[in-house]
C-alpha positions in Angstrom: -18.5 1.1 -16.9 -20.9 1.6 -14.0 -20.2 4.4 -11.6 -19.4 2.2 -8.7 -17.0 -0.1 -10.6 -13.2 0.5 -10.1 -10.4 -0.1 -12.5 -6.6 0.1 -12.3 -4.5 1.7 -15.0 -0.9 0.2 -15.1 1.4 1.4 -17.9 0.1 1.1 -21.4 -2.2 -1.9 -20.8 -6.0 -1.8 -20.9 -7.7 -1.0 -17.6 -7.8 -3.8 -15.1 -11.0 -4.6 -13.3 -11.0 -4.4 -9.5 -12.8 -7.5 -8.2 -12.9 -6.4 -4.6 -11.8 -3.9 -2.0 -10.8 -5.0 1.5 -8.4 -5.0 4.4 -5.0 -6.9 4.5 -2.8 -7.6 7.5 0.9 -7.7 6.7 2.7 -9.8 9.3 6.4 -8.9 9.2 9.1 -11.3 10.2 9.8 -8.9 13.1 6.4 -9.8 14.5 4.9 -6.4 13.8 1.5 -6.3 12.1 0.6 -3.6 9.6 -3.1 -3.4 8.6 -3.7 -1.9 5.2 -7.2 -0.7 4.5 -9.0 0.0 1.1 -6.8 -2.6 -0.7 -7.7 -3.4 -4.3 -7.9 -7.0 -5.5 -7.4 -7.5 -9.2 -6.9 -10.9 -10.8 -4.5 -9.7 -13.5 -2.0 -8.2 -11.1 0.4 -10.9 -10.1 2.4 -9.0 -7.5 1.2 -7.3 -4.3 2.1 -3.6 -4.6 2.4 -1.3 -1.7 3.2 2.3 -2.6 5.7 4.2 -0.4 4.1 7.6 -1.0 0.8 6.2 0.5 2.7 4.9 3.5 4.3 8.4 3.9 0.9 10.0 3.8 -0.1 7.9 6.9 3.0 8.7 8.9 5.4 5.9 7.9 9.0 6.5 7.1 11.2 4.5 4.8 15.0 4.5 5.0 16.7 3.1 1.9 20.3 1.7 2.2 22.0 -0.1 -0.6 19.7 -3.1 -1.3 17.7 -2.9 1.9 15.1 -0.6 3.5 13.6 -0.1 6.9 9.9 0.9 7.6 9.1 2.7 10.8 6.4 4.9 12.3 7.4 7.3 15.0 10.2 5.6 16.8 8.8 2.1 16.2 10.5 -0.3 13.8 7.6 -1.8 11.8 9.5 -4.0 9.3 12.2 -4.2 6.7 12.7 -5.4 3.1 15.3 -5.9 0.4 15.6 -5.6 -3.4 14.3 -8.4 -5.6 13.7 -8.3 -9.3 14.2 -4.5 -9.5 11.6 -3.9 -6.7 11.8 -3.8 -2.9 10.2 -6.8 -1.3 8.8 -6.7 2.2 9.9 -9.3 4.7 6.4 -10.6 5.6 5.2 -14.0 6.8 1.9 -14.0 4.9 0.9 -12.9 1.4 
């Protein structure tokens, strides 16, 4: 593997090649837009994954209640989500 190539390790599968790195705008149903930078694109990953610990690192707070959660930063409500297939799904208009 070349030094500048990136791969993802997920579970016990073989490394997954990262095809690109870029920026993604999440447009929540609330109208709020959250821009994610340094997003990995890998063909083999069939779901878009956003890790809550990374959101926390950048000042976001998640409140989990039953099967729903709320995402905020400071006192601003950014968006919300719900459980789906054993994961939390963001209420976004695009993706």
